[in-house]
C-alpha positions as CSV (number, residue, x, y, z in Angstrom):
1,L,-42.5,-10.5,6.4
2,S,-40.4,-7.8,8.2
3,A,-37.3,-8.6,10.2
4,N,-39.4,-8.1,13.3
5,D,-42.1,-10.6,12.9
6,H,-40.3,-13.1,10.5
7,P,-40.5,-16.8,12.0
8,L,-36.8,-17.0,12.5
9,T,-35.4,-20.0,14.6
10,S,-31.9,-18.5,15.1
11,K,-31.6,-17.1,18.6
12,T,-29.6,-14.1,17.7
13,M,-32.0,-13.2,14.9
14,R,-34.9,-13.0,17.2
15,K,-33.3,-9.8,18.6
16,V,-33.4,-8.1,15.2
17,K,-35.7,-5.1,15.2
18,E,-37.5,-3.7,12.1
19,Q,-35.1,-1.4,10.1
20,P,-35.5,2.2,10.5
21,S,-37.8,3.9,8.0
22,S,-35.7,7.0,7.3
23,W,-32.4,5.2,6.4
24,S,-30.4,8.3,7.4
25,I,-26.7,8.6,7.2
26,N,-26.5,8.6,11.0
27,D,-27.4,5.1,10.8
28,V,-24.0,3.9,9.7
29,S,-21.8,6.8,11.0
30,T,-20.7,4.7,14.1
31,W,-19.3,1.8,12.2
32,R,-18.5,3.0,8.6
33,S,-14.7,3.1,9.7
34,M,-14.7,-0.3,11.4
35,P,-11.5,-2.3,10.3
36,A,-11.7,-5.4,8.2
37,K,-11.0,-7.7,11.2
38,S,-12.2,-6.3,14.5
39,A,-14.0,-7.6,17.5
40,S,-15.4,-4.3,18.3
41,V,-18.8,-5.0,17.3
42,A,-20.4,-3.0,20.1
43,R,-20.5,0.3,18.0
44,F,-22.3,-1.4,15.2
45,E,-25.0,-2.7,17.8
46,N,-26.2,0.9,18.4
47,I,-27.8,1.0,14.8
48,D,-31.2,0.5,16.3
49,E,-30.7,3.6,18.5
50,V,-30.2,6.2,15.6
51,S,-32.5,9.1,15.3
52,K,-34.9,9.2,12.4
53,V,-33.8,12.5,11.0
54,S,-30.2,13.0,9.8
55,D,-28.4,15.8,11.4
56,S,-27.5,18.7,9.0
57,S,-23.8,18.5,10.0
58,E,-23.7,14.9,9.3
59,Q,-25.2,15.3,6.0
60,S,-22.8,18.0,5.0
61,K,-19.9,15.6,5.2
62,D,-21.5,13.3,2.8
63,E,-23.2,15.8,0.4
64,Q,-21.4,14.6,-2.6
65,L,-23.4,11.3,-2.2
66,S,-26.8,13.2,-1.7
67,P,-29.1,12.5,-4.7
68,T,-30.5,15.9,-4.2
69,Q,-27.1,17.5,-4.8
70,L,-26.4,15.2,-7.8
71,Y,-29.7,15.3,-9.4
72,S,-31.3,18.6,-8.2
73,S,-32.4,19.9,-11.7
74,L,-34.8,17.2,-12.8
75,Q,-36.6,17.5,-16.2
76,D,-40.2,18.3,-16.5
77,G,-40.9,14.8,-17.4
78,H,-39.1,13.6,-14.4
79,S,-41.4,15.4,-12.0
80,S,-43.0,12.2,-10.7
81,D,-42.6,11.7,-7.0
82,T,-42.0,8.1,-7.6
83,L,-39.0,8.7,-10.0
84,K,-37.6,11.2,-7.4
85,Q,-37.9,8.6,-4.8
86,T,-36.4,5.9,-6.6
87,L,-33.3,8.2,-7.5
88,Q,-33.0,9.0,-3.9
89,D,-33.2,5.3,-2.7
90,I,-30.7,4.3,-5.2
91,L,-28.1,6.9,-4.1
92,N,-29.3,7.0,-0.4
93,P,-26.3,8.3,1.7
94,A,-26.8,5.6,4.3
95,R,-26.8,2.7,1.9
96,I,-23.8,4.1,0.1
97,A,-21.9,4.6,3.3
98,A,-22.6,0.9,4.3
99,L,-21.2,-0.2,0.9
100,E,-18.1,2.1,1.3
101,A,-17.5,0.5,4.8
102,C,-17.6,-3.0,3.5
103,D,-14.3,-2.9,1.9
104,V,-10.8,-2.8,2.9
105,Q,-9.0,0.0,1.0
106,P,-6.2,-1.4,-1.2
107,V,-2.5,-0.5,-0.5
108,P,-1.6,2.3,-3.2
109,Y,1.6,1.9,-4.7
110,D,3.8,3.4,-7.7
111,S,4.0,1.0,-10.5
112,Y,7.3,2.6,-11.7
113,S,9.0,2.9,-8.4
114,F,10.8,-0.1,-6.7
115,S,10.9,1.9,-3.4
116,S,7.2,2.4,-3.1
117,Y,6.0,0.3,-0.1
118,I,9.1,-2.0,-0.5
119,F,9.5,-2.2,3.2
120,T,6.0,-2.3,4.3
121,L,4.5,-5.3,5.9
122,K,0.8,-4.4,5.0
123,G,-0.8,-6.7,2.4
124,R,2.1,-9.4,2.4
125,N,-0.2,-12.1,4.0
126,L,2.4,-12.7,6.7
127,S,-0.2,-14.4,8.9
128,M,-0.2,-17.4,6.8
129,I,3.6,-18.0,6.7
130,L,4.2,-16.8,10.2
131,S,4.2,-20.1,11.7
132,P,6.5,-22.0,9.1
133,L,8.9,-19.1,9.2
134,L,9.5,-19.0,12.8
135,A,9.7,-23.0,12.6
136,L,12.4,-22.7,10.2
137,L,14.3,-20.1,12.2
138,L,14.1,-22.2,15.4
139,W,15.1,-25.1,13.3
140,G,18.4,-23.5,12.2
141,L,19.1,-22.2,15.6
142,G,18.7,-25.7,17.1
143,W,21.1,-27.2,14.5
144,Q,23.6,-24.6,15.3
145,L,23.4,-25.1,19.2
146,L,23.8,-28.8,18.4
147,F,26.8,-28.4,16.4
148,M,28.5,-26.3,19.2
149,F,28.2,-29.0,21.8
150,L,29.1,-32.0,19.6
151,P,32.7,-33.2,19.9
152,K,34.9,-31.7,17.3
153,G,36.6,-33.9,14.6
154,D,39.7,-33.9,12.5
155,S,38.1,-31.9,9.6
156,Y,38.8,-28.2,9.5
157,N,36.1,-26.0,8.0
158,E,37.8,-23.0,6.3
159,V,34.5,-21.1,5.8
160,I,33.8,-20.7,9.5
161,G,37.4,-21.2,10.5
162,T,37.0,-24.0,13.0
163,Y,37.2,-27.7,13.4
164,E,33.7,-29.5,12.7
165,S,32.0,-32.6,14.0
166,D,31.7,-35.8,11.9
167,L,27.9,-35.1,11.7
168,Q,28.5,-31.5,10.6
169,R,31.0,-32.6,7.9
170,T,28.6,-35.2,6.7
171,L,25.7,-32.7,6.1
172,S,28.0,-30.2,4.5
173,S,28.9,-32.9,1.9
174,V,25.2,-33.3,0.9
175,N,24.6,-29.6,0.5
176,D,24.9,-29.7,-3.3
177,L,22.5,-32.7,-3.5
178,I,19.8,-31.0,-1.7
179,S,20.3,-27.7,-3.7
180,T,19.1,-29.5,-6.7
181,L,15.4,-29.6,-5.4
182,V,15.3,-25.8,-6.0
183,T,14.5,-26.5,-9.7
184,P,11.2,-28.5,-9.4
185,V,10.2,-26.2,-6.3
186,S,10.6,-23.1,-8.3
187,F,8.7,-24.4,-11.2
188,L,5.9,-25.5,-9.0
189,L,5.6,-22.1,-7.2
190,V,5.8,-20.0,-10.7
191,F,2.9,-22.2,-12.2
192,R,1.1,-21.6,-8.8
193,L,1.5,-18.0,-8.7
194,G,0.7,-17.7,-12.5
195,R,-2.7,-19.6,-12.2
196,A,-3.5,-17.5,-9.1
197,A,-2.8,-14.4,-11.1
198,I,-5.1,-15.5,-14.0
199,R,-7.9,-16.4,-11.6
200,F,-7.7,-12.9,-10.1
201,W,-7.8,-11.3,-13.5
202,D,-10.8,-13.6,-14.4
203,A,-12.7,-12.5,-11.4
204,R,-12.0,-8.7,-12.3
205,Q,-13.0,-9.2,-15.8
206,A,-16.4,-11.0,-14.6
207,T,-17.0,-7.9,-12.2
208,G,-16.2,-5.7,-15.1
209,L,-18.6,-7.5,-17.4
210,M,-21.3,-7.1,-14.6
211,I,-20.8,-3.4,-14.5
212,E,-20.9,-3.0,-18.3
213,K,-24.0,-5.1,-18.7
214,C,-25.8,-3.3,-15.9
215,R,-25.1,-0.2,-17.8
216,S,-26.3,-1.3,-21.1
217,N,-29.2,-3.1,-19.4
218,I,-30.7,0.0,-17.7
219,A,-30.1,2.0,-21.0
220,T,-31.8,-0.5,-23.0
221,A,-34.7,-0.7,-20.7
222,T,-35.3,3.1,-20.3
223,V,-34.9,4.0,-24.0
224,G,-36.8,1.1,-25.3
225,F,-39.6,1.4,-22.7
226,I,-40.0,5.3,-23.2
227,S,-39.8,5.1,-27.1
228,P,-43.5,4.7,-27.6
229,I,-44.2,7.6,-25.3
230,R,-42.0,9.7,-27.5
231,Q,-43.9,8.7,-30.5
232,K,-46.9,10.0,-28.8
233,R,-45.2,13.3,-28.0
234,R,-44.1,13.7,-31.8
235,Y,-47.6,12.9,-32.8
236,F,-49.4,15.4,-30.9
237,R,-46.8,18.0,-31.8
238,R,-47.5,17.5,-35.3
239,Q,-51.3,17.5,-34.7
240,K,-51.1,20.9,-32.8
241,Q,-49.0,22.3,-35.8
242,R,-51.7,21.1,-38.4
243,S,-54.2,22.8,-36.2
244,D,-52.4,26.1,-36.0
245,N,-52.0,26.1,-39.8
246,T,-55.7,25.6,-40.5
247,E,-56.6,28.5,-38.5
248,T,-56.5,31.3,-41.3
249,N,-58.8,34.1,-39.9
250,D,-59.7,35.5,-36.4
251,G,-63.2,33.8,-36.6
252,Q,-61.8,30.6,-37.1
253,R,-59.5,30.8,-34.2
254,D,-62.3,32.1,-32.0
255,E,-64.4,29.1,-33.0
256,K,-61.7,26.5,-32.4
257,K,-60.3,28.2,-29.2
258,G,-62.0,25.8,-26.8
259,D,-61.1,22.7,-29.0
260,T,-57.5,23.9,-29.2
261,A,-57.2,24.4,-25.4
262,K,-58.8,21.1,-24.8
263,E,-56.4,19.5,-27.4
264,K,-53.5,21.1,-25.6
265,I,-54.5,19.7,-22.1
266,Q,-55.1,16.4,-23.7
267,S,-51.6,16.5,-25.3
268,A,-50.0,17.7,-22.2
269,K,-51.3,14.6,-20.2
270,I,-50.2,12.1,-22.8
271,L,-46.9,13.7,-23.2
272,Q,-45.9,12.5,-19.8
273,P,-45.5,9.0,-18.9
274,G,-48.3,7.5,-16.9
275,A,-47.8,6.2,-13.2
276,K,-47.9,2.5,-14.4
277,E,-44.8,3.2,-16.8
278,I,-42.8,5.1,-14.2
279,E,-43.6,2.5,-11.4
280,L,-42.7,-0.5,-13.7
281,L,-39.5,1.3,-14.9
282,C,-38.5,2.2,-11.2
283,E,-39.1,-1.2,-9.9
284,Y,-36.8,-2.7,-12.6
285,A,-34.1,-0.1,-11.7
286,R,-34.4,-0.9,-8.0
287,W,-33.9,-4.6,-8.7
288,L,-31.1,-4.2,-11.1
289,T,-29.3,-1.9,-8.5
290,S,-29.7,-4.8,-6.0
291,F,-28.2,-7.4,-8.2
292,P,-24.4,-6.4,-7.7
293,V,-25.2,-6.2,-3.9
294,A,-26.7,-9.8,-3.9
295,V,-23.6,-11.0,-5.7
296,K,-21.3,-9.5,-3.1
297,H,-23.4,-11.0,-0.4
298,F,-22.9,-14.4,-2.0
299,L,-19.3,-14.2,-2.6
300,R,-18.1,-12.6,0.5
301,P,-17.4,-15.4,3.3
302,E,-20.2,-15.9,5.7
303,E,-18.1,-15.8,8.8
304,R,-16.1,-12.7,10.0
305,L,-14.2,-12.1,13.3
306,G,-16.5,-10.4,15.7
307,W,-19.7,-10.5,13.9
308,D,-22.6,-12.6,14.8
309,D,-25.6,-13.4,12.9
310,T,-27.4,-10.3,14.1
311,A,-24.6,-7.9,13.1
312,Y,-24.3,-9.6,9.8
313,Y,-27.9,-9.5,9.0
314,K,-27.8,-5.7,9.7
315,K,-24.8,-5.2,7.5
316,Q,-26.5,-6.8,4.6
317,R,-29.9,-5.0,5.2
318,F,-28.3,-1.5,5.2
319,E,-26.4,-2.4,2.1
320,I,-29.6,-3.0,0.2
321,G,-31.3,-0.1,2.0
322,P,-34.6,1.2,0.9
323,L,-34.2,-0.2,-2.6
324,L,-36.4,-3.3,-1.5
325,C,-39.2,-3.5,1.0
326,D,-38.6,-5.8,4.0
327,E,-40.4,-8.9,2.5
328,D,-38.3,-8.7,-0.8
329,A,-35.0,-7.9,1.1
330,N,-35.6,-10.8,3.4
331,H,-36.2,-13.1,0.5
332,V,-33.0,-12.1,-1.0
333,M,-31.0,-12.3,2.2
334,L,-32.6,-15.3,4.0
335,S,-31.0,-18.1,2.0
336,Y,-31.5,-20.8,4.5
337,E,-34.4,-22.9,5.8
338,D,-34.8,-24.9,8.9
339,E,-36.2,-28.5,9.3
340,R,-39.7,-27.0,9.0
341,G,-39.0,-25.3,5.6
342,Q,-39.1,-21.8,7.2
343,A,-36.5,-19.1,5.9
344,V,-34.0,-18.2,8.6
345,F,-30.7,-16.3,8.9
346,D,-29.0,-19.2,10.4
347,R,-25.8,-20.4,8.5
348,N,-25.9,-23.8,10.2
349,A,-29.1,-24.4,8.5
350,K,-29.8,-25.7,4.9
351,R,-29.0,-23.5,2.1
352,V,-32.0,-23.4,-0.5
353,R,-31.5,-20.4,-2.5
354,D,-28.7,-18.0,-3.8
355,P,-29.3,-14.3,-3.5
356,P,-28.2,-13.4,-7.0
357,L,-30.5,-15.8,-8.7
358,V,-33.5,-14.4,-6.6
359,V,-32.8,-10.9,-8.2
360,L,-32.2,-12.5,-11.6
361,N,-35.4,-14.2,-11.6
362,R,-37.3,-11.0,-10.7
363,L,-35.5,-9.1,-13.5
364,H,-36.6,-11.9,-16.2
365,E,-40.2,-11.2,-14.9
366,L,-39.9,-7.5,-15.1
367,S,-38.3,-7.5,-18.5
368,Y,-41.2,-9.4,-19.9
369,D,-43.7,-7.0,-18.3
370,I,-41.8,-4.1,-19.8
371,A,-41.5,-5.6,-23.3
372,H,-45.2,-6.4,-23.3
373,H,-46.5,-3.4,-21.6
374,D,-49.9,-1.9,-23.1
375,Y,-49.0,1.9,-23.6
376,D,-52.4,2.8,-25.2
377,E,-55.2,1.0,-23.7
378,D,-57.7,3.7,-24.7
379,N,-56.8,4.5,-28.3
380,K,-57.1,0.9,-29.7
381,G,-53.2,0.3,-29.4
382,S,-52.3,2.7,-32.0
383,F,-49.0,3.7,-30.3
384,N,-48.2,0.1,-29.1
385,P,-45.1,-1.6,-30.5
386,T,-45.6,-4.4,-33.1
387,P,-45.2,-8.0,-32.0
388,Q,-42.0,-8.2,-33.7
389,Q,-40.6,-5.1,-32.0
390,R,-41.8,-6.4,-28.7
391,A,-40.1,-9.7,-29.2
392,A,-36.8,-7.9,-30.3
393,F,-36.9,-5.7,-27.3
394,F,-37.4,-8.7,-24.8
395,Q,-34.8,-10.8,-26.4
396,Q,-32.3,-8.0,-26.0
397,L,-33.2,-7.4,-22.5
398,N,-33.2,-11.1,-21.6
399,N,-29.8,-11.7,-23.4
400,Q,-28.2,-8.9,-21.2
401,I,-29.6,-10.6,-18.1
402,N,-28.3,-13.8,-19.1
403,I,-24.9,-12.3,-19.4
404,L,-25.2,-11.0,-16.0
405,C,-26.1,-14.4,-14.7
406,A,-22.9,-15.8,-16.7
407,S,-20.6,-13.2,-14.9
408,F,-22.1,-14.3,-11.7
409,G,-21.4,-18.0,-12.6
410,T,-17.8,-17.1,-13.5
411,M,-17.3,-15.5,-10.0
412,E,-19.1,-18.4,-8.4
413,R,-16.8,-20.7,-10.0
414,I,-13.7,-18.8,-9.0
415,K,-15.0,-18.8,-5.4
416,N,-15.9,-22.5,-5.1
417,T,-13.1,-24.0,-7.1
418,P,-9.6,-23.6,-5.9
419,L,-6.7,-25.4,-7.2
420,P,-6.7,-29.2,-6.9
421,F,-5.8,-30.6,-3.4
422,V,-3.1,-32.8,-4.7
423,Y,-1.3,-30.0,-6.5
424,V,-1.3,-27.6,-3.4
425,I,-0.4,-30.3,-1.0
426,H,2.3,-31.7,-3.0
427,L,3.8,-28.3,-3.7
428,R,3.7,-27.3,0.0
429,S,5.2,-30.7,1.2
430,I,8.2,-30.4,-1.3
431,L,8.5,-26.8,-0.5
432,L,8.8,-27.3,3.4
433,L,11.1,-30.5,2.8
434,Y,13.3,-28.5,0.8
435,L,13.5,-25.5,3.0
436,F,14.1,-27.6,6.1
437,L,16.9,-29.6,4.4
438,W,18.3,-26.6,2.9
439,N,18.4,-24.7,6.3
440,M,20.2,-27.7,8.1
441,T,22.9,-28.3,5.4
442,S,23.6,-24.5,5.1
443,I,23.9,-24.0,8.9
444,A,26.4,-27.1,8.8
445,S,28.3,-25.5,6.1
446,I,28.4,-21.8,7.0
447,G,27.3,-21.6,10.6
448,W,25.7,-18.5,12.4
449,V,26.5,-16.4,9.3
450,A,23.8,-18.1,7.2
451,L,21.0,-17.4,9.4
452,P,20.0,-14.0,8.1
453,A,20.3,-15.1,4.5
454,L,18.3,-18.2,5.2
455,F,15.6,-16.1,6.8
456,A,15.3,-13.9,3.8
457,F,15.3,-17.0,1.5
458,N,12.6,-18.7,3.4
459,L,10.4,-15.4,3.5
460,S,10.9,-15.1,-0.3
461,M,9.7,-18.8,-1.0
462,L,7.0,-18.8,1.4
463,G,5.9,-15.4,0.3
464,I,5.1,-16.7,-3.3
465,E,2.8,-19.5,-2.0
466,A,1.1,-16.7,0.4
467,A,0.7,-14.3,-2.5
468,S,-0.9,-17.1,-4.5
469,V,-3.3,-17.9,-1.9
470,E,-4.2,-14.3,-1.6
471,C,-4.9,-13.8,-5.3
472,E,-6.7,-17.1,-5.8
473,R,-10.2,-16.2,-4.6
474,P,-10.2,-12.4,-4.4
475,F,-13.7,-11.8,-2.6
476,D,-12.6,-11.6,1.0
477,W,-12.2,-8.6,3.3
478,N,-8.7,-8.0,2.4
479,S,-6.6,-5.2,0.9
480,N,-5.6,-7.3,-2.0
481,H,-9.0,-8.4,-3.0
482,L,-11.5,-6.8,-5.1
483,T,-13.5,-3.8,-3.8
484,M,-17.0,-5.1,-4.4
485,G,-18.6,-2.5,-2.4
486,K,-17.2,0.2,-4.8
487,F,-18.5,-1.7,-7.8
488,C,-22.0,-1.5,-6.2
489,I,-21.8,2.2,-5.7
490,L,-20.5,2.6,-9.4
491,I,-23.3,0.6,-10.7
492,A,-25.8,2.5,-8.5
493,R,-24.6,5.9,-9.8
494,N,-24.7,4.7,-13.5
495,I,-28.1,3.4,-13.1
496,A,-29.3,6.7,-11.5
497,Q,-27.7,8.7,-14.4
498,A,-29.4,6.6,-16.9
499,M,-32.8,7.1,-15.2
500,K,-32.2,10.8,-15.0
501,E,-31.1,11.4,-18.6
502,V,-33.9,9.6,-20.3
503,R,-35.7,12.0,-22.8
504,Y,-39.4,11.9,-23.2
């Protein structure tokens, strides 16, 4: 079902129109530079107003993404319109631009320089620690004002050069006792940041495994699937050489001229893969290219500031682009069902399927079709692989798809399993208790002079917890998180390259 006539129950999704058929670069030119968190969705709503033909000036800006520029010199064996269209759909400029726009660019820095972005505030996750930081600052100011208006006692504070009240003297005396809490707090913070860094690296390792197996899987599928066709080509080449060697005189050549021409025509037809082989291989490549996009859709948060269901649906549909038809794309994207069991794009409904598993199930089906394809229906199976070869080929493809499933499972585990609540809440309770007590006793001992140093200390301690939260589940729209859109583009280009470089 297309997006226009699908029985959606969400009110916002009833407004979704059928996607444009051209998938031109103009379709996303109005929102490709949209910031990560922005309420300006008005530009994105104009996607349905785009023209069906890309303007030449717009295409020139993205000609490095154009499949006609990257793969203009196709081989003779790749002259099939189906293969050309598949390459163009995989590297479709509008789809590539949509994937580029879905990431927040990471902050570049020099690993060997301490002065590189040391004073920048971008990427520090200050929004998380702003409220406790301001609370600590006001807490210190409040105690200092209280000490100013309390009656002075007989105790003289040599550090601040004035007499201090009895309460101020009492709090100054317990400063050494409060400072001992820094040891357990530091241990908890170091362990927290270390575990978060390991989880970040595990997530990056899982995405790297996904990229690696997509490369090897498409290479295995293309080479193994085309191998019987290459055997046909070598066979008919040898037949032609034998035929030429047997023609010893002009009379024999004239007699066999018709047969030789007919044999050349027959061999030319058989040298090229048939429509069934091309369509099956292209369909496999399309679904494999859709897998990282489906993984990204699953991992990224379902709610984003300024995005309603309609905008979210359009964003996902343009990232899949012309790889899949509307029916298959909706089956991948519509993960929810209403009370009547109908698929909807309503995040308040019941979730019934995961997009990556839909793609993986389809890849398993296509891998079986590829491994058990009949290449030689009219020649009694003389060029077909043996059952043992088919089983080995299918096992290899199936094992690679299972590894893709394992990499997705690793990322799913990282996304859905934060550190235990008891550890995080205990750490934050002890951290805030220590900071509030430390600020109070430091103000009592030193006075106004302690405020700048306390602010820097509070920022450093709270910043460790903020950095841990930032690295714990790195799949959000954030400059410190993984650029999932770039990974999808990389896999698409690798698959297109493998499809182009197959030798028949």
